[in-house]
C-alpha positions as CSV (number, residue, x, y, z in Angstrom):
1,M,-1.0,1.7,32.1
2,K,-1.3,3.2,28.6
3,R,-3.8,6.0,28.4
4,Q,-6.4,6.0,25.7
5,L,-7.4,9.6,25.3
6,Y,-8.3,10.8,21.8
7,D,-10.3,10.1,18.7
8,L,-10.8,12.2,15.5
9,T,-13.9,13.9,16.9
10,D,-11.6,15.6,19.4
11,E,-10.4,18.9,17.8
12,P,-6.8,18.8,19.0
13,F,-6.2,15.2,17.9
14,A,-7.9,15.8,14.5
15,M,-5.8,19.0,14.0
16,F,-2.6,17.1,14.8
17,V,-3.4,14.2,12.5
18,N,-4.3,16.7,9.7
19,R,-1.1,18.7,10.2
20,A,1.1,15.6,10.2
21,C,-0.5,14.3,7.0
22,A,-0.3,17.7,5.3
23,V,3.4,18.0,6.2
24,L,4.3,14.5,4.9
25,K,2.5,15.3,1.6
26,Q,4.4,18.6,1.3
27,E,7.7,16.9,2.0
28,G,6.9,14.3,-0.7
29,V,7.1,11.3,1.7
30,K,4.8,8.4,0.8
31,Y,2.9,7.4,3.8
32,N,-0.2,5.7,5.2
33,L,-2.0,6.6,8.4
34,V,-2.6,3.2,9.9
35,G,-3.8,1.8,13.2
36,G,-6.6,3.2,15.3
37,A,-6.6,6.6,13.6
38,A,-7.0,5.0,10.2
39,V,-9.9,3.0,11.5
40,Q,-11.5,6.1,12.9
41,S,-11.0,7.9,9.5
42,Y,-12.8,5.2,7.6
43,I,-15.6,5.0,10.1
44,L,-16.2,8.8,10.2
45,H,-16.0,8.9,6.4
46,M,-18.6,6.2,6.1
47,L,-20.8,7.7,8.8
48,S,-20.5,11.1,7.2
49,G,-21.7,9.7,3.9
50,K,-24.5,7.6,5.4
51,Y,-26.0,10.5,7.4
52,D,-24.9,13.4,5.1
53,K,-23.3,15.1,8.1
54,D,-19.9,16.5,9.0
55,I,-18.2,15.3,12.2
56,C,-19.9,17.9,14.4
57,G,-23.2,16.9,12.9
58,L,-22.5,13.3,13.7
59,I,-21.6,14.0,17.3
60,Y,-24.9,15.6,18.0
61,H,-27.1,13.3,15.8
62,P,-30.0,12.0,17.9
63,D,-29.9,8.5,16.3
64,L,-26.2,7.9,16.5
65,R,-23.7,7.0,19.2
66,I,-20.2,7.7,17.9
67,Q,-18.7,5.7,20.8
68,D,-20.4,2.6,19.5
69,Y,-18.2,2.8,16.4
70,I,-14.9,4.4,17.5
71,R,-12.2,3.2,19.8
72,S,-10.1,6.0,21.3
73,T,-6.3,6.1,21.2
74,D,-3.4,8.3,22.2
75,D,-1.2,7.1,19.3
76,V,-0.8,8.2,15.7
77,D,0.6,5.3,13.7
78,L,2.4,6.0,10.4
79,A,3.9,3.7,7.8
80,L,6.4,5.5,5.7
81,R,7.9,4.5,2.4
82,F,11.3,5.8,1.2
83,N,13.3,5.4,-2.0
84,G,16.1,3.1,-1.1
85,E,17.8,5.1,1.6
86,D,19.6,3.2,4.4
87,D,18.1,3.3,7.9
88,T,20.4,6.1,9.1
89,E,19.2,8.4,6.3
90,K,15.6,7.5,7.0
91,I,16.0,8.5,10.6
92,R,17.7,11.7,9.6
93,K,14.8,12.6,7.3
94,I,12.2,11.7,9.9
95,N,13.9,13.8,12.6
96,K,14.1,16.8,10.2
97,I,10.3,16.5,9.4
98,L,8.9,15.9,12.9
99,P,9.4,19.5,14.3
100,K,7.2,20.7,11.4
101,F,4.2,18.8,13.0
102,A,4.1,21.5,15.6
103,F,1.6,24.4,15.2
104,E,-0.6,27.0,16.9
105,E,-4.1,27.5,15.5
106,I,-7.6,28.4,16.4
107,A,-9.7,25.2,16.8
108,P,-12.3,24.4,14.1
109,C,-15.2,25.4,16.4
110,E,-13.2,28.7,17.2
111,E,-13.7,28.3,20.9
112,Y,-10.0,28.1,21.9
113,I,-6.5,28.0,20.6
114,V,-4.7,24.7,20.1
115,E,-0.9,24.5,20.3
116,I,1.1,21.4,19.7
117,K,4.7,21.3,20.8
118,P,7.3,18.6,20.4
119,E,7.9,16.8,23.7
120,R,10.4,14.3,22.5
121,I,11.8,14.0,19.0
122,G,13.1,10.7,17.7
123,A,12.3,8.2,15.0
124,S,11.2,5.4,17.4
125,R,8.4,7.0,19.3
126,P,8.2,10.8,19.2
127,T,5.7,12.6,21.5
128,F,3.9,15.9,21.3
129,R,2.3,17.9,24.0
130,V,-1.2,19.5,23.6
131,Y,-1.9,23.0,24.9
132,I,-5.4,24.4,25.1
133,D,-5.3,28.2,25.5
134,E,-1.7,27.8,26.8
135,R,-2.7,25.2,29.4
136,S,-1.7,21.5,29.5
137,N,-1.2,18.6,31.9
138,Q,0.8,15.4,32.0
139,E,-1.9,13.4,30.2
140,E,-2.2,15.7,27.2
141,I,0.4,13.9,25.1
142,I,0.1,12.4,21.6
143,A,2.6,9.7,20.8
144,M,3.6,8.5,17.4
145,N,4.6,5.1,16.1
146,I,6.6,5.3,12.9
147,N,7.3,2.3,10.7
148,R,10.1,3.3,8.5
149,E,10.0,0.2,6.4
150,K,12.9,-1.4,8.2
151,G,12.4,-4.9,6.9
152,G,9.0,-3.9,5.6
153,D,7.3,-5.5,8.5
154,I,3.6,-5.3,9.3
155,R,2.5,-7.3,12.3
156,N,2.3,-11.0,11.3
157,L,2.0,-10.1,7.6
158,E,4.5,-11.0,4.9
159,S,6.9,-8.1,4.3
160,K,6.3,-8.2,0.5
161,W,2.9,-6.5,1.1
162,Y,4.3,-3.3,2.8
163,R,5.0,-1.4,-0.4
164,K,1.8,-2.5,-2.1
165,I,-0.3,-1.3,0.8
166,I,1.3,2.1,0.6
167,D,1.2,2.3,-3.2
168,D,-2.5,1.4,-3.3
169,S,-3.5,3.8,-0.6
170,Q,-6.2,6.4,-1.0
171,E,-6.9,9.9,0.4
172,L,-10.1,10.4,2.4
173,T,-11.6,13.8,2.9
174,I,-13.8,14.1,6.0
175,P,-15.7,17.3,6.8
176,Y,-15.2,18.3,10.4
177,N,-17.5,21.4,10.2
178,K,-18.3,24.0,7.6
179,N,-14.9,25.6,8.2
180,Y,-12.6,22.6,8.5
181,E,-11.9,19.3,6.9
182,L,-9.6,16.4,7.4
183,K,-7.4,15.0,4.6
184,V,-5.7,11.7,5.4
185,V,-4.0,9.0,3.3
186,V,-4.9,5.5,4.5
187,P,-4.7,2.0,3.2
188,K,-7.4,0.6,1.0
189,L,-10.2,-0.7,3.3
190,E,-9.4,-4.3,2.3
191,H,-5.7,-3.7,3.2
192,L,-6.6,-2.1,6.5
193,L,-8.8,-5.1,7.3
194,V,-6.0,-7.4,6.3
195,E,-3.5,-5.7,8.7
196,K,-6.0,-6.0,11.5
197,I,-6.8,-9.7,10.7
198,A,-3.1,-10.5,10.7
199,G,-2.7,-8.8,14.1
200,S,-5.9,-10.3,15.6
201,R,-5.4,-8.7,19.0
202,A,-8.5,-7.9,20.9
203,K,-8.5,-4.3,19.7
204,D,-8.0,-5.5,16.1
205,L,-11.0,-7.8,16.3
206,M,-13.1,-4.8,17.7
207,D,-11.9,-2.6,14.9
208,N,-12.7,-5.1,12.2
209,K,-16.2,-5.7,13.6
210,N,-16.9,-2.0,13.5
211,L,-15.5,-1.6,10.0
212,A,-17.3,-4.6,8.7
213,D,-20.7,-3.8,10.3
214,L,-20.6,-0.2,8.9
215,S,-19.4,-1.4,5.5
216,K,-22.4,-3.7,5.3
217,E,-24.8,-1.0,6.4
218,I,-23.8,1.3,3.6
219,G,-23.5,-1.5,1.0
220,R,-19.7,-1.3,0.6
221,E,-18.5,-4.5,-1.0
222,L,-15.0,-6.0,-0.3
223,D,-12.6,-7.7,-2.6
224,F,-12.4,-11.0,-0.7
225,E,-10.1,-12.6,-3.2
226,E,-7.4,-10.0,-2.7
227,M,-7.7,-10.3,1.0
228,A,-7.4,-14.0,0.8
229,S,-4.3,-13.8,-1.4
230,M,-2.6,-11.5,1.1
231,L,-3.4,-13.6,4.2
232,S,-2.7,-17.0,2.7
233,P,-1.2,-19.3,4.0
234,T,0.1,-17.8,7.2
235,N,-3.1,-16.1,8.4
236,E,-5.7,-18.5,7.0
237,T,-7.1,-19.3,10.4
238,N,-7.5,-15.7,11.4
239,Y,-9.1,-14.9,8.0
240,L,-11.6,-17.8,8.4
241,G,-12.4,-16.5,11.9
242,F,-13.1,-13.0,10.4
243,L,-15.3,-14.4,7.7
244,G,-17.2,-16.7,10.1
245,A,-17.9,-13.7,12.4
246,Q,-18.7,-11.0,9.7
247,Y,-19.3,-12.7,6.3
248,P,-20.3,-16.3,6.9
249,E,-21.5,-16.6,3.3
250,Q,-17.9,-16.2,2.2
251,V,-16.5,-19.1,4.3
252,S,-17.4,-21.8,1.8
253,K,-15.9,-19.8,-1.1
254,F,-12.6,-19.4,0.7
255,S,-12.5,-23.1,1.8
């Protein structure tokens, strides 16, 4: 059974995601953090703004249960965009970059040392082992899923949208504490929702509910026309299901 261990409130996981994003930026690779870590990034960013707290402040806020909003994962999902290279060259570049994700640093709360070492390098599903003060165990593994634009596929979504999603991405800055902040590049919120609607697995539906509920709480409006254009006609049923559950007033406008 797949283990679900981490979220971005966990210092080692947050540090690894931050490091990977920083390295990709330094290497000039266009990317999006997608999947569960992207959802967590948006939720923490919105909660931080709503409560005017950093992540540590949110964790200990008496009126907030982080676990009501965040689904844990042991994966870091990345979508990469290259400049016309063939797949062999893409793999070569990825394998050259991956070792740079390793690091050894003091944790943001300065209570221990976090070290990340490559466990298995490869473009398909690399893994990294987490060490806390030089100790680790078999479960302390972070895996990566890397979409290298082979066919431009996103689950159940037309391939033509792959580049637009990355080109329209945005950087989120999320304070972890007074000494540390996360900087991640993620899809536009509408595009992340579209990816999840197209997938429509149980975890996608949970993520979309959490994203939509919090967006409504803070008054964040969505571009429903853009979402409809990306999901029509293949995913119209899924889109109507999303609207009916989260934005019933929009159903008649789409129909």
